[in-house]
C-alpha atoms as a printed R data frame, in Angstrom:
    type eleno elety resid chain resno       x       y       z
1   ATOM     1    CA   MET     A     1  74.691  89.467  76.222
2   ATOM     2    CA   SER     A     2  77.334  93.146  75.552
3   ATOM     3    CA   LEU     A     3  78.429  94.921  77.597
4   ATOM     4    CA   PRO     A     4  77.493  99.023  77.975
5   ATOM     5    CA   PRO     A     5  80.325 101.046  75.901
6   ATOM     6    CA   LEU     A     6  82.278 103.493  77.723
7   ATOM     7    CA   ARG     A     7  83.122 105.872  74.222
8   ATOM     8    CA   LEU     A     8  86.678 108.717  74.663
9   ATOM     9    CA   LYS     A     9  87.043 112.206  73.253
10  ATOM    10    CA   ARG     A    10  88.223 112.121  70.420
11  ATOM    11    CA   ASN     A    11  92.235 111.350  70.457
12  ATOM    12    CA   GLU     A    12  92.198 110.153  74.105
13  ATOM    13    CA   GLU     A    13  92.711 106.073  73.033
14  ATOM    14    CA   ARG     A    14  96.542 107.035  72.024
15  ATOM    15    CA   ARG     A    15  97.897 106.320  75.933
16  ATOM    16    CA   LEU     A    16  95.986 102.890  75.506
17  ATOM    17    CA   ARG     A    17  96.643 102.448  72.357
18  ATOM    18    CA   ALA     A    18 100.373 102.685  73.850
19  ATOM    19    CA   GLY     A    19  99.945 100.075  76.556
20  ATOM    20    CA   HIS     A    20  98.350 101.931  79.208
21  ATOM    21    CA   LEU     A    21  95.641 100.411  81.207
22  ATOM    22    CA   TRP     A    22  93.667 103.582  83.356
23  ATOM    23    CA   VAL     A    23  91.097 105.763  81.795
24  ATOM    24    CA   PHE     A    24  90.836 109.408  83.510
25  ATOM    25    CA   SER     A    25  87.596 110.944  84.245
26  ATOM    26    CA   ASN     A    26  87.801 114.060  81.906
27  ATOM    27    CA   GLU     A    27  89.058 112.016  78.889
28  ATOM    28    CA   VAL     A    28  85.612 110.917  78.216
29  ATOM    29    CA   ASP     A    29  82.592 111.718  76.297
30  ATOM    30    CA   ILE     A    30  79.923 112.347  78.820
31  ATOM    31    CA   ALA     A    31  77.655 113.440  75.746
32  ATOM    32    CA   ALA     A    32  78.152 110.043  74.104
33  ATOM    33    CA   THR     A    33  78.097 107.703  77.193
34  ATOM    34    CA   PRO     A    34  77.645 109.680  80.754
35  ATOM    35    CA   LEU     A    35  79.307 108.595  83.802
36  ATOM    36    CA   THR     A    36  76.325 108.829  85.490
37  ATOM    37    CA   ALA     A    37  74.755 106.498  84.052
38  ATOM    38    CA   CYS     A    38  77.508 103.777  85.087
39  ATOM    39    CA   THR     A    39  77.678 102.256  88.629
40  ATOM    40    CA   PRO     A    40  81.105 101.305  90.562
41  ATOM    41    CA   GLY     A    41  82.569  98.202  89.608
42  ATOM    42    CA   GLN     A    42  80.210  98.001  85.922
43  ATOM    43    CA   LEU     A    43  81.882  96.438  83.447
44  ATOM    44    CA   VAL     A    44  82.304  98.528  79.765
45  ATOM    45    CA   VAL     A    45  83.710  98.087  76.425
46  ATOM    46    CA   ILE     A    46  86.244 101.417  75.812
47  ATOM    47    CA   GLU     A    47  85.433 102.958  72.616
48  ATOM    48    CA   ASN     A    48  87.306 105.037  71.162
49  ATOM    49    CA   ALA     A    49  85.597 108.897  69.433
50  ATOM    50    CA   ARG     A    50  84.936 106.621  66.622
51  ATOM    51    CA   GLY     A    51  82.975 103.691  68.485
52  ATOM    52    CA   GLY     A    52  86.015 101.339  68.086
53  ATOM    53    CA   PRO     A    53  86.642  98.883  70.360
54  ATOM    54    CA   LEU     A    54  89.710  99.223  72.846
55  ATOM    55    CA   GLY     A    55  89.230  96.683  75.186
56  ATOM    56    CA   THR     A    56  87.498  95.298  77.740
57  ATOM    57    CA   ALA     A    57  87.109  97.799  81.716
58  ATOM    58    CA   TYR     A    58  85.408  97.849  84.672
59  ATOM    59    CA   VAL     A    59  84.180 101.605  85.773
60  ATOM    60    CA   ASN     A    60  83.964 103.571  88.942
61  ATOM    61    CA   PRO     A    61  82.618 107.241  87.513
62  ATOM    62    CA   ARG     A    62  82.929 108.081  91.963
63  ATOM    63    CA   SER     A    63  86.557 108.309  91.208
64  ATOM    64    CA   LEU     A    64  89.751 110.137  89.092
65  ATOM    65    CA   ILE     A    65  90.279 107.102  87.390
66  ATOM    66    CA   CYS     A    66  87.124 106.299  85.938
67  ATOM    67    CA   ALA     A    67  87.433 102.909  84.198
68  ATOM    68    CA   ARG     A    68  90.714 100.329  84.455
69  ATOM    69    CA   LEU     A    69  91.282  97.868  81.410
70  ATOM    70    CA   LEU     A    70  91.397  94.648  82.484
71  ATOM    71    CA   SER     A    71  91.615  92.971  78.559
72  ATOM    72    CA   ARG     A    72  92.040  94.309  75.046
73  ATOM    73    CA   ARG     A    73  89.958  91.995  74.009
74  ATOM    74    CA   VAL     A    74  86.278  92.394  74.068
75  ATOM    75    CA   LEU     A    75  84.747  90.209  76.821
76  ATOM    76    CA   HIS     A    76  80.962  89.739  76.786
77  ATOM    77    CA   ASP     A    77  79.894  88.728  80.491
78  ATOM    78    CA   GLU     A    78  80.636  88.279  83.626
79  ATOM    79    CA   ALA     A    79  81.617  84.642  82.926
80  ATOM    80    CA   ALA     A    80  84.037  85.699  81.026
81  ATOM    81    CA   VAL     A    81  85.530  88.045  82.803
82  ATOM    82    CA   THR     A    82  85.998  85.400  85.832
83  ATOM    83    CA   GLY     A    83  87.945  83.207  83.518
84  ATOM    84    CA   LEU     A    84  89.816  85.860  82.922
85  ATOM    85    CA   LEU     A    85  90.810  86.730  86.251
86  ATOM    86    CA   HIS     A    86  91.707  82.735  86.799
87  ATOM    87    CA   ARG     A    87  94.554  82.654  84.121
88  ATOM    88    CA   ARG     A    88  95.299  85.653  85.570
89  ATOM    89    CA   LEU     A    89  96.251  84.307  89.050
90  ATOM    90    CA   ALA     A    90  97.649  81.303  87.435
91  ATOM    91    CA   ASP     A    91 100.186  83.395  85.633
92  ATOM    92    CA   ALA     A    92 100.943  84.992  88.129
93  ATOM    93    CA   LEU     A    93 101.344  82.064  90.868
94  ATOM    94    CA   ALA     A    94 103.835  80.550  87.937
95  ATOM    95    CA   LEU     A    95 106.031  83.406  88.043
96  ATOM    96    CA   ARG     A    96 106.670  83.277  91.866
97  ATOM    97    CA   GLU     A    97 107.003  79.453  91.707
98  ATOM    98    CA   HIS     A    98 109.850  80.102  88.829
99  ATOM    99    CA   LEU     A    99 110.703  82.911  91.136
100 ATOM   100    CA   TYR     A   100 111.435  81.407  94.706
101 ATOM   101    CA   PRO     A   101 112.117  78.551  96.703
102 ATOM   102    CA   THR     A   102 109.957  78.948  99.352
103 ATOM   103    CA   PRO     A   103 105.727  80.361  99.259
104 ATOM   104    CA   HIS     A   104 106.690  83.758 100.487
105 ATOM   105    CA   TYR     A   105 106.256  85.993  98.138
106 ATOM   106    CA   ARG     A   106 103.625  88.997  96.864
107 ATOM   107    CA   LEU     A   107 101.900  86.945  94.780
108 ATOM   108    CA   VAL     A   108  99.473  89.291  92.816
109 ATOM   109    CA   HIS     A   109 101.522  93.029  91.955
110 ATOM   110    CA   SER     A   110  98.236  94.935  90.380
111 ATOM   111    CA   GLU     A   111  98.310  96.186  87.245
112 ATOM   112    CA   GLY     A   112 102.093  94.656  86.845
113 ATOM   113    CA   ASP     A   113 100.036  91.397  87.133
114 ATOM   114    CA   GLY     A   114  97.189  92.578  84.977
115 ATOM   115    CA   LEU     A   115  94.577  92.709  87.865
116 ATOM   116    CA   PRO     A   116  94.391  96.103  88.686
117 ATOM   117    CA   GLY     A   117  93.012  97.066  92.140
118 ATOM   118    CA   LEU     A   118  94.133  93.816  93.553
119 ATOM   119    CA   VAL     A   119  97.145  92.654  95.663
120 ATOM   120    CA   VAL     A   120  97.640  89.663  97.016
121 ATOM   121    CA   ASP     A   121 101.047  88.244  99.129
122 ATOM   122    CA   ARG     A   122 101.585  84.856 100.240
123 ATOM   123    CA   TYR     A   123 102.440  83.444 103.661
124 ATOM   124    CA   GLY     A   124 103.254  79.804 103.357
125 ATOM   125    CA   GLU     A   125  99.594  78.317 103.422
126 ATOM   126    CA   HIS     A   126  97.932  81.768 104.374
127 ATOM   127    CA   LEU     A   127  97.269  84.868 102.059
128 ATOM   128    CA   VAL     A   128  96.569  87.633 102.668
129 ATOM   129    CA   MET     A   129  94.460  89.951 100.066
130 ATOM   130    CA   GLN     A   130  93.412  94.182  99.818
131 ATOM   131    CA   VAL     A   131  90.988  95.513  97.280
132 ATOM   132    CA   SER     A   132  91.002  99.256  96.155
133 ATOM   133    CA   THR     A   133  88.878  99.100  93.175
134 ATOM   134    CA   ALA     A   134  85.066  99.319  93.233
135 ATOM   135    CA   GLY     A   135  85.860  96.485  90.014
136 ATOM   136    CA   MET     A   136  87.830  94.251  91.765
137 ATOM   137    CA   GLU     A   137  85.521  94.563  95.058
138 ATOM   138    CA   ALA     A   138  82.377  93.566  92.873
139 ATOM   139    CA   ARG     A   139  84.652  90.487  91.854
140 ATOM   140    CA   ARG     A   140  85.712  89.736  95.169
141 ATOM   141    CA   ASP     A   141  84.061  85.862  95.783
142 ATOM   142    CA   ALA     A   142  85.403  85.269  92.325
143 ATOM   143    CA   ILE     A   143  88.720  86.060  93.348
144 ATOM   144    CA   VAL     A   144  88.352  84.063  96.523
145 ATOM   145    CA   ALA     A   145  87.212  81.119  94.325
146 ATOM   146    CA   ALA     A   146  90.004  81.142  92.220
147 ATOM   147    CA   LEU     A   147  92.926  81.469  95.007
148 ATOM   148    CA   VAL     A   148  91.219  78.635  96.657
149 ATOM   149    CA   GLU     A   149  91.126  76.288  93.680
150 ATOM   150    CA   LEU     A   150  94.827  77.221  92.741
151 ATOM   151    CA   LEU     A   151  96.223  77.254  95.871
152 ATOM   152    CA   ARG     A   152  94.332  75.395  98.565
153 ATOM   153    CA   PRO     A   153  95.023  77.734 101.506
154 ATOM   154    CA   ALA     A   154  94.327  77.052 104.826
155 ATOM   155    CA   GLY     A   155  92.589  80.712 104.735
156 ATOM   156    CA   ILE     A   156  92.515  84.261 103.027
157 ATOM   157    CA   LEU     A   157  92.722  87.195 104.912
158 ATOM   158    CA   ALA     A   158  91.053  90.748 103.779
159 ATOM   159    CA   HIS     A   159  92.548  93.767 104.740
160 ATOM   160    CA   ASN     A   160  89.952  96.483 103.522
161 ATOM   161    CA   ASP     A   161  91.676  99.319 104.073
162 ATOM   162    CA   GLY     A   162  94.234 101.712 102.404
163 ATOM   163    CA   PHE     A   163  94.377 105.338 101.138
164 ATOM   164    CA   GLY     A   164  92.476 103.671  97.625
165 ATOM   165    CA   ARG     A   165  89.615 102.432  99.074
166 ATOM   166    CA   GLU     A   166  89.028 106.003 100.081
167 ATOM   167    CA   LEU     A   167  89.386 107.353  96.467
168 ATOM   168    CA   GLU     A   168  87.283 104.768  95.330
169 ATOM   169    CA   GLY     A   169  84.339 105.410  97.968
170 ATOM   170    CA   LEU     A   170  85.039 101.638  98.775
171 ATOM   171    CA   PRO     A   171  84.188 101.052 102.884
172 ATOM   172    CA   VAL     A   172  87.186 101.430 105.547
173 ATOM   173    CA   GLY     A   173  87.041  98.701 108.037
174 ATOM   174    CA   GLU     A   174  88.632  95.824 110.350
175 ATOM   175    CA   ALA     A   175  90.290  93.214 107.869
176 ATOM   176    CA   GLU     A   176  88.158  90.128 107.517
177 ATOM   177    CA   VAL     A   177  88.893  86.250 107.100
178 ATOM   178    CA   VAL     A   178  87.323  85.442 103.727
179 ATOM   179    CA   HIS     A   179  88.234  81.800 103.948
180 ATOM   180    CA   GLY     A   180  89.631  79.119 106.408
181 ATOM   181    CA   ASP     A   181  91.375  80.182 109.033
182 ATOM   182    CA   VAL     A   182  94.393  82.772 109.266
183 ATOM   183    CA   PRO     A   183  96.236  83.422 112.364
184 ATOM   184    CA   GLU     A   184  97.576  86.629 114.112
185 ATOM   185    CA   PHE     A   185 100.867  86.016 112.784
186 ATOM   186    CA   GLY     A   186 101.649  84.427 109.773
187 ATOM   187    CA   GLU     A   187 105.618  83.246 109.034
188 ATOM   188    CA   VAL     A   188 108.426  84.848 106.264
189 ATOM   189    CA   ARG     A   189 111.386  83.257 105.073
190 ATOM   190    CA   GLU     A   190 114.137  85.854 103.507
191 ATOM   191    CA   GLY     A   191 117.337  85.875 103.097
192 ATOM   192    CA   GLY     A   192 118.051  82.915 104.928
193 ATOM   193    CA   LEU     A   193 116.357  83.892 107.897
194 ATOM   194    CA   ASP     A   194 112.459  83.645 109.725
195 ATOM   195    CA   PHE     A   195 110.256  86.310 110.568
196 ATOM   196    CA   ARG     A   196 106.997  85.851 112.544
197 ATOM   197    CA   VAL     A   197 105.060  88.931 110.766
198 ATOM   198    CA   PRO     A   198 101.782  90.380 112.306
199 ATOM   199    CA   LEU     A   199  98.842  89.595 109.700
200 ATOM   200    CA   HIS     A   200  96.036  90.851 110.762
201 ATOM   201    CA   GLY     A   201  97.103  94.095 112.799
202 ATOM   202    CA   GLY     A   202 100.306  94.905 111.091
203 ATOM   203    CA   GLN     A   203 101.455  97.497 108.778
204 ATOM   204    CA   LYS     A   204 100.101  96.982 104.587
205 ATOM   205    CA   SER     A   205  99.518  93.563 104.419
206 ATOM   206    CA   GLY     A   206 102.128  92.521 106.821
207 ATOM   207    CA   TRP     A   207 105.102  92.254 105.261
208 ATOM   208    CA   TYR     A   208 107.752  94.717 102.815
209 ATOM   209    CA   PHE     A   209 108.282  92.245  99.950
210 ATOM   210    CA   ASP     A   210 109.296  94.842  97.273
211 ATOM   211    CA   GLN     A   211 112.235  95.444  99.266
212 ATOM   212    CA   ARG     A   212 113.912  91.968  99.273
213 ATOM   213    CA   PRO     A   213 116.825  92.445  96.681
214 ATOM   214    CA   ASN     A   214 117.638  95.698  98.564
215 ATOM   215    CA   ARG     A   215 118.073  94.395 102.030
216 ATOM   216    CA   GLU     A   216 119.656  91.516 100.154
217 ATOM   217    CA   ARG     A   217 122.042  94.036  98.935
218 ATOM   218    CA   LEU     A   218 122.125  95.500 102.055
219 ATOM   219    CA   ARG     A   219 124.430  92.718 102.945
220 ATOM   220    CA   ALA     A   220 127.521  94.099 101.328
221 ATOM   221    CA   TYR     A   221 127.901  97.213 102.989
222 ATOM   222    CA   VAL     A   222 127.887  96.479 106.823
223 ATOM   223    CA   ARG     A   223 129.883  93.674 108.053
224 ATOM   224    CA   GLY     A   224 132.549  94.785 111.271
225 ATOM   225    CA   GLY     A   225 129.783  98.063 111.390
226 ATOM   226    CA   ARG     A   226 127.386 100.120 113.927
227 ATOM   227    CA   VAL     A   227 124.273 100.290 111.643
228 ATOM   228    CA   LEU     A   228 121.017 102.361 112.359
229 ATOM   229    CA   ASP     A   229 117.796 101.039 111.042
230 ATOM   230    CA   ALA     A   230 115.112 103.366 110.948
231 ATOM   231    CA   PHE     A   231 111.209 102.821 110.100
232 ATOM   232    CA   SER     A   232 112.293  99.163 111.642
233 ATOM   233    CA   TYR     A   233 108.856  97.903 111.836
234 ATOM   234    CA   VAL     A   234 109.291  93.660 112.744
235 ATOM   235    CA   GLY     A   235 112.875  94.228 111.555
236 ATOM   236    CA   ALA     A   236 113.671  93.193 107.931
237 ATOM   237    CA   TRP     A   237 116.844  95.229 107.106
238 ATOM   238    CA   GLY     A   238 118.032  95.381 110.997
239 ATOM   239    CA   LEU     A   239 118.318  91.485 111.133
240 ATOM   240    CA   GLN     A   240 119.370  91.309 107.467
241 ATOM   241    CA   ALA     A   241 122.642  93.527 108.613
242 ATOM   242    CA   ALA     A   242 123.227  91.444 111.677
243 ATOM   243    CA   ALA     A   243 123.224  88.243 109.418
244 ATOM   244    CA   ALA     A   244 125.494  89.909 107.302
245 ATOM   245    CA   GLY     A   245 127.703  90.336 110.680
246 ATOM   246    CA   ALA     A   246 127.150  93.448 111.370
247 ATOM   247    CA   ALA     A   247 128.367  94.918 115.134
248 ATOM   248    CA   GLU     A   248 125.434  96.432 116.029
249 ATOM   249    CA   VAL     A   249 122.292  97.491 115.028
250 ATOM   250    CA   LEU     A   250 119.622  99.540 116.427
251 ATOM   251    CA   CYS     A   251 116.498  99.697 115.237
252 ATOM   252    CA   VAL     A   252 114.186 102.656 115.140
253 ATOM   253    CA   ASP     A   253 110.207 102.789 115.100
254 ATOM   254    CA   ALA     A   254 107.093 104.722 116.562
255 ATOM   255    CA   SER     A   255 105.235 101.353 116.947
256 ATOM   256    CA   ALA     A   256 105.868  99.288 120.553
257 ATOM   257    CA   PRO     A   257 104.160  96.124 119.121
258 ATOM   258    CA   ALA     A   258 105.926  96.074 116.071
259 ATOM   259    CA   LEU     A   259 109.583  95.871 118.075
260 ATOM   260    CA   ALA     A   260 108.272  93.794 120.674
261 ATOM   261    CA   VAL     A   261 107.851  91.893 117.531
262 ATOM   262    CA   LEU     A   262 111.694  92.456 116.059
263 ATOM   263    CA   THR     A   263 112.500  92.157 119.565
264 ATOM   264    CA   GLU     A   264 111.241  88.061 119.308
265 ATOM   265    CA   ASN     A   265 112.354  87.751 115.926
266 ATOM   266    CA   ALA     A   266 116.248  89.187 116.878
267 ATOM   267    CA   GLN     A   267 116.101  86.361 119.378
268 ATOM   268    CA   ARG     A   268 114.919  83.603 117.498
269 ATOM   269    CA   ALA     A   269 117.367  84.237 115.272
270 ATOM   270    CA   GLY     A   270 120.056  84.332 117.318
271 ATOM   271    CA   PHE     A   271 121.134  88.211 117.271
272 ATOM   272    CA   GLY     A   272 119.653  89.660 120.413
273 ATOM   273    CA   ASP     A   273 122.743  90.515 121.654
274 ATOM   274    CA   VAL     A   274 123.750  92.877 118.900
275 ATOM   275    CA   VAL     A   275 119.780  94.415 117.536
276 ATOM   276    CA   ASP     A   276 118.491  96.863 120.032
277 ATOM   277    CA   THR     A   277 115.585  98.679 119.795
278 ATOM   278    CA   ARG     A   278 114.252 102.281 120.634
279 ATOM   279    CA   GLN     A   279 110.782 102.986 120.294
280 ATOM   280    CA   GLY     A   280 109.743 107.130 118.637
281 ATOM   281    CA   ASP     A   281 109.541 108.837 115.557
282 ATOM   282    CA   ALA     A   282 112.135 108.765 113.273
283 ATOM   283    CA   PHE     A   283 112.627 111.765 112.982
284 ATOM   284    CA   ASP     A   284 112.717 112.812 116.645
285 ATOM   285    CA   VAL     A   285 114.991 109.872 117.534
286 ATOM   286    CA   LEU     A   286 117.974 110.717 114.401
287 ATOM   287    CA   ALA     A   287 117.807 114.436 115.678
288 ATOM   288    CA   ALA     A   288 118.576 113.343 119.944
289 ATOM   289    CA   LEU     A   289 120.927 110.944 118.435
290 ATOM   290    CA   LEU     A   290 122.579 113.623 116.188
291 ATOM   291    CA   ASP     A   291 122.825 115.856 119.396
292 ATOM   292    CA   ALA     A   292 124.266 113.108 121.215
293 ATOM   293    CA   GLY     A   293 127.325 112.668 118.816
294 ATOM   294    CA   GLU     A   294 126.130 109.348 117.433
295 ATOM   295    CA   ARG     A   295 128.292 107.826 114.430
296 ATOM   296    CA   PHE     A   296 126.978 104.769 112.575
297 ATOM   297    CA   ASP     A   297 129.359 103.206 109.448
298 ATOM   298    CA   VAL     A   298 125.932 102.275 107.983
299 ATOM   299    CA   VAL     A   299 122.481 104.328 108.279
300 ATOM   300    CA   ALA     A   300 119.028 102.522 106.169
301 ATOM   301    CA   ILE     A   301 116.023 104.461 105.893
302 ATOM   302    CA   ASP     A   302 112.607 103.193 104.590
303 ATOM   303    CA   PRO     A   303 110.424 105.667 105.376
304 ATOM   304    CA   PRO     A   304 106.626 105.153 104.352
305 ATOM   305    CA   ALA     A   305 105.058 106.994 101.650
306 ATOM   306    CA   PHE     A   306 105.485 111.090 102.115
307 ATOM   307    CA   ILE     A   307 103.958 112.209  99.100
308 ATOM   308    CA   LYS     A   308 100.107 110.274  98.562
309 ATOM   309    CA   ARG     A   309  99.066 112.913  95.939
310 ATOM   310    CA   LYS     A   310 100.178 115.294  93.418
311 ATOM   311    CA   ARG     A   311  99.318 117.961  96.418
312 ATOM   312    CA   ASP     A   312 100.998 116.831  99.356
313 ATOM   313    CA   ALA     A   313 104.302 116.787  96.369
314 ATOM   314    CA   GLU     A   314 105.790 119.954  98.515
315 ATOM   315    CA   ALA     A   315 105.512 119.063 102.170
316 ATOM   316    CA   GLY     A   316 106.050 114.928 101.453
317 ATOM   317    CA   MET     A   317 109.495 116.697  99.687
318 ATOM   318    CA   GLU     A   318 110.537 118.869 102.649
319 ATOM   319    CA   ALA     A   319 109.378 115.749 105.024
320 ATOM   320    CA   TYR     A   320 112.619 113.063 102.831
321 ATOM   321    CA   LEU     A   321 115.290 116.153 102.117
322 ATOM   322    CA   ARG     A   322 115.195 116.901 106.675
323 ATOM   323    CA   LEU     A   323 114.878 113.024 106.840
324 ATOM   324    CA   ASN     A   324 117.707 112.081 103.904
325 ATOM   325    CA   ARG     A   325 120.109 115.435 105.607
326 ATOM   326    CA   LEU     A   326 119.312 113.262 109.019
327 ATOM   327    CA   ALA     A   327 120.597 110.456 108.189
328 ATOM   328    CA   MET     A   328 123.641 111.686 106.411
329 ATOM   329    CA   GLN     A   329 125.271 113.358 109.984
330 ATOM   330    CA   LEU     A   330 124.275 110.150 111.678
331 ATOM   331    CA   VAL     A   331 126.888 108.149 109.008
332 ATOM   332    CA   ALA     A   332 130.497 108.435 110.502
333 ATOM   333    CA   PRO     A   333 132.813 109.516 107.088
334 ATOM   334    CA   GLY     A   334 133.397 106.964 104.659
335 ATOM   335    CA   GLY     A   335 130.126 105.677 105.507
336 ATOM   336    CA   TYR     A   336 126.819 104.105 104.156
337 ATOM   337    CA   LEU     A   337 123.147 105.412 103.589
338 ATOM   338    CA   VAL     A   338 120.617 103.691 102.217
339 ATOM   339    CA   SER     A   339 117.961 105.452 101.389
340 ATOM   340    CA   ALA     A   340 114.418 104.393 100.171
341 ATOM   341    CA   SER     A   341 111.369 105.409  99.211
342 ATOM   342    CA   CYS     A   342 108.140 104.025  98.084
343 ATOM   343    CA   SER     A   343 106.532 107.369  96.318
344 ATOM   344    CA   HIS     A   344 105.122 106.889  92.865
345 ATOM   345    CA   HIS     A   345 104.455 110.792  92.415
346 ATOM   346    CA   LEU     A   346 108.646 111.214  93.349
347 ATOM   347    CA   ALA     A   347 110.334 110.952  90.187
348 ATOM   348    CA   GLU     A   348 113.575 109.001  89.599
349 ATOM   349    CA   ALA     A   349 115.092 112.322  88.992
350 ATOM   350    CA   ASP     A   350 113.185 114.427  91.803
351 ATOM   351    CA   PHE     A   351 114.941 111.658  94.146
352 ATOM   352    CA   ARG     A   352 118.193 112.025  93.090
353 ATOM   353    CA   ASP     A   353 117.616 115.770  93.135
354 ATOM   354    CA   LEU     A   354 116.580 115.572  96.829
355 ATOM   355    CA   LEU     A   355 119.982 113.834  97.849
356 ATOM   356    CA   ARG     A   356 122.587 116.313  95.820
357 ATOM   357    CA   ARG     A   357 119.824 119.100  97.672
358 ATOM   358    CA   ALA     A   358 120.367 117.060 101.285
359 ATOM   359    CA   VAL     A   359 123.740 116.988 101.406
360 ATOM   360    CA   LEU     A   360 124.380 120.624  99.612
361 ATOM   361    CA   PRO     A   361 124.765 122.701 103.559
362 ATOM   362    CA   LEU     A   362 126.910 119.790 105.075
363 ATOM   363    CA   ASN     A   363 130.025 120.485 103.488
364 ATOM   364    CA   ARG     A   364 130.064 116.727 102.761
365 ATOM   365    CA   ARG     A   365 130.698 114.848  99.353
366 ATOM   366    CA   LEU     A   366 127.895 111.880  98.605
367 ATOM   367    CA   GLN     A   367 128.833 108.603  96.214
368 ATOM   368    CA   LEU     A   368 125.624 107.500  94.488
369 ATOM   369    CA   LEU     A   369 127.112 103.838  94.764
370 ATOM   370    CA   GLU     A   370 123.661 101.884  93.498
371 ATOM   371    CA   ARG     A   371 120.311 102.519  92.805
372 ATOM   372    CA   GLY     A   372 117.800  99.615  93.771
373 ATOM   373    CA   HIS     A   373 113.784  99.269  92.575
374 ATOM   374    CA   GLN     A   374 110.929  96.683  93.834
375 ATOM   375    CA   GLY     A   375 111.464  92.828  93.432
376 ATOM   376    CA   ALA     A   376 110.470  90.989  90.619
377 ATOM   377    CA   ASP     A   377 107.205  89.376  92.419
378 ATOM   378    CA   HIS     A   378 106.012  93.687  91.527
379 ATOM   379    CA   PRO     A   379 106.148  93.464  87.717
380 ATOM   380    CA   GLN     A   380 105.781  96.569  86.014
381 ATOM   381    CA   ALA     A   381 103.576  97.210  83.116
382 ATOM   382    CA   PRO     A   382 105.816  98.884  80.781
383 ATOM   383    CA   ALA     A   383 103.689 101.460  79.747
384 ATOM   384    CA   MET     A   384 103.346 102.735  83.320
385 ATOM   385    CA   ALA     A   385 106.114 104.712  84.392
386 ATOM   386    CA   GLU     A   386 103.532 104.992  87.754
387 ATOM   387    CA   ALA     A   387 104.407 101.855  88.582
388 ATOM   388    CA   ASP     A   388 108.116 102.500  88.882
389 ATOM   389    CA   TYR     A   389 107.556 103.326  92.603
390 ATOM   390    CA   LEU     A   390 110.425 102.456  94.883
391 ATOM   391    CA   LYS     A   391 113.743 103.700  94.333
392 ATOM   392    CA   VAL     A   392 116.717 103.290  96.742
393 ATOM   393    CA   ALA     A   393 119.845 105.077  96.756
394 ATOM   394    CA   PHE     A   394 122.733 102.922  98.175
395 ATOM   395    CA   CYS     A   395 125.411 106.184  98.938
396 ATOM   396    CA   ARG     A   396 128.405 106.546 100.194
397 ATOM   397    CA   VAL     A   397 128.932 109.771 102.510
398 ATOM   398    CA   LEU     A   398 132.479 111.310 102.820
């Protein structure tokens, strides 16, 4: 059996040869190999304009990113792809087991692990997976089988939501258990603390593992201080600050259920008298705190992505600018701002520039001390600048 070809236009293979993994629909020679002849998730052999093979991919004619490379070798059938998936999952597991002392981490990070469109997070004996592309959706059963063979988990939960599924034309719905049993809440151990994490109804897959090294670095800034944690979710930043000796921590989030879990996590950790919460839109709460004359020694802002698509760039930049300006004004003189963005459409240079723009009208001086990125359980394909999505700035406000 041989897979059908998907031929590129002349000179359009340069990105793939440089290490990139995506093919865009306007790069395909649709006269030679029409995309309309393909079905979502179908395996193809990517060819250059002369018919030379570039590797094996899966295709989705409904998406701007119409093909994602799985291998630079030509695989001849579905069985070969299933074997490849198993090997890539085993490679991903070996990395995390080498790096982390407890089984709490991102197990699979999409293109970074050679599995585009697949994310798997590990919460001890339970796994939460997110499939965002038609190619991985078509192979979900094979992925689940491989995960069961490799890890023998008590349960696997599939989250069937997310912006990526919408772009790929995949059905969006409730989370479903695809293996074993998965409780409503899981456990994460980070920085010597135990967190209760909502798995079924939580944000994303339940926990933001990517910020682990940056939360660890936060500890150096907070001792004895008053800390504001905006977009706090279930307390990952705020409780790390309390554990590092912060005198007082105020956690702000729009979600009452998230704050209820945060309060429980704080009490379990023995910080019930240090950590307080306030429910509401972060912009509104920060503005109210500013009007009330409140000041903090450390302000940490870790918002959701304000720029999900390129066309959102202008509005998203304005949101980041407004948020950072509010946060800077809440920092006591000589205090610290920890500012994050997870928008992959916001380049590192633009993130740095928005900090410059935010501080200019305030008659304050900003020192950029450190920069952070996602942790090692979120590896990147070197040729894909898009994968370096998380940007964190540790700043001093004078």
